[in-house]
C-alpha positions as CSV (number, residue, x, y, z in Angstrom):
1,M,49.2,119.2,148.1
2,S,52.2,116.8,147.0
3,E,51.9,114.5,143.9
4,P,51.6,111.0,145.4
5,V,48.5,112.7,147.3
6,D,47.1,114.2,143.9
7,W,47.8,110.7,141.9
8,N,46.0,108.7,145.1
9,R,43.3,110.8,145.1
10,A,42.3,110.9,141.9
11,I,42.6,106.9,141.6
12,I,40.6,106.7,145.0
13,E,38.1,109.0,142.8
14,E,37.8,106.9,139.9
15,F,37.9,103.6,142.1
16,R,34.5,105.0,144.0
17,A,33.1,106.5,140.7
18,N,33.3,102.5,138.8
19,E,32.5,100.2,141.7
20,G,36.3,99.4,142.1
21,R,37.3,99.3,138.3
22,V,39.8,101.7,136.9
23,G,42.4,102.1,134.0
24,G,45.6,103.2,133.4
25,Q,48.4,101.2,134.6
26,F,45.9,99.4,137.1
27,A,43.2,98.2,134.4
28,G,42.1,94.9,135.0
29,A,44.6,94.8,137.9
30,P,42.7,93.2,141.5
31,L,42.8,96.9,143.4
32,L,41.7,97.9,146.9
33,L,41.7,101.1,149.2
34,L,43.2,100.0,152.8
35,H,41.9,102.3,155.2
36,T,44.6,102.3,158.0
37,I,44.8,104.6,161.5
38,G,47.9,106.6,161.6
39,A,50.3,105.7,164.2
40,K,51.2,109.0,165.3
41,S,48.2,111.2,164.1
42,G,45.5,109.0,164.4
43,I,43.6,110.1,161.1
44,E,42.1,107.7,158.5
45,R,44.3,107.1,156.0
46,V,43.5,105.6,153.1
47,N,45.5,104.2,150.3
48,P,44.9,102.2,146.7
49,M,46.8,99.4,146.4
50,M,46.9,96.0,144.5
51,Y,45.7,92.7,146.0
52,Q,45.9,88.9,146.1
53,D,42.8,87.1,147.0
54,L,44.2,83.9,149.0
55,G,40.9,82.4,149.6
56,D,38.6,81.9,152.3
57,G,37.9,85.7,152.8
58,R,41.8,86.8,153.3
59,I,43.4,89.2,151.3
60,A,47.2,89.8,150.7
61,V,48.6,93.4,149.8
62,F,52.6,94.3,149.5
63,A,54.5,96.9,151.3
64,S,56.9,97.2,148.1
65,K,56.6,101.4,147.9
66,A,58.2,100.8,144.4
67,G,61.3,99.6,145.4
68,A,62.4,102.0,147.5
69,D,64.9,101.1,150.6
70,S,62.1,102.0,153.0
71,D,58.5,100.6,154.2
72,P,55.5,102.7,153.2
73,D,53.6,104.9,155.6
74,W,50.4,103.0,155.5
75,Y,52.7,99.9,156.8
76,R,53.8,101.3,159.8
77,N,50.2,102.5,160.3
78,L,48.9,98.7,160.1
79,T,51.6,97.4,162.7
80,A,50.7,100.3,164.9
81,N,46.5,99.7,164.1
82,P,46.1,96.6,162.8
83,D,42.4,96.8,162.4
84,V,41.8,98.1,159.1
85,T,39.1,98.2,156.4
86,A,39.4,97.4,152.6
87,E,37.0,98.8,150.1
88,I,37.3,96.2,147.3
89,G,34.8,96.8,144.4
90,A,31.8,98.3,145.9
91,E,31.9,96.2,149.2
92,T,33.5,97.6,152.5
93,R,35.0,94.9,154.6
94,S,37.0,94.4,158.6
95,F,40.7,92.9,158.4
96,R,42.9,92.4,161.2
97,A,46.8,92.6,159.1
98,R,49.6,90.8,160.0
99,T,53.1,90.8,158.2
100,A,53.4,87.1,156.7
101,D,56.6,85.0,158.5
102,A,58.8,83.5,155.9
103,E,57.6,80.5,154.8
104,E,53.9,81.7,154.3
105,R,55.2,84.8,152.6
106,E,56.9,82.9,150.0
107,P,54.5,81.1,147.7
108,I,52.1,84.7,148.1
109,W,55.3,86.7,146.8
110,T,55.8,84.5,144.3
111,T,52.8,84.4,142.6
112,Q,52.5,87.6,142.7
113,K,55.8,88.5,141.1
114,T,54.5,86.2,138.7
115,D,51.4,87.6,138.0
116,Y,52.7,91.2,137.9
117,P,56.3,91.3,137.4
118,G,56.4,95.0,137.9
119,F,56.8,93.7,141.6
120,A,59.9,91.4,140.8
121,D,60.9,95.0,139.2
122,Y,60.6,96.6,142.9
123,E,62.6,93.6,144.6
124,S,65.4,94.7,142.4
125,K,65.5,98.0,143.5
126,T,66.0,97.8,147.2
127,T,68.0,95.3,149.7
128,R,65.0,95.1,152.1
129,V,62.7,91.8,152.6
130,I,59.6,93.8,151.0
131,P,56.4,92.7,153.4
132,V,53.7,90.7,152.8
133,V,51.2,91.7,154.7
134,I,47.7,89.2,154.9
135,L,44.5,91.0,155.8
136,D,42.5,88.3,157.9
137,P,38.4,89.0,158.1
138,A,38.0,90.6,161.3
């Protein structure tokens, strides 16, 4: 098993054991578990990630991949299969995912970088525009 999978598995287990709370680098941060369906495999995938609550039941997540020059697999999965679920705290909710357009993205991305400067660091590591994904309640 690869190192990132082990790391994700440990976070997922801690998240589920503590009703959405985890320690370490994510202590106190808004974290969810995003369930997507593999674009090629059709297999459900679960990825822990930070989110921003946009109000009205909408959530934003960020396809940063820690500043890599390619989009994360989960992003490709949800563009192929936009009906997703997310575990937030002890609750699982259904969403329809979409990529924010430039105008919608800017204030959300700016807030995320201000609140969590690591995202500005990710942005500085890549030439790609990091997608902001809006999860609209299904």
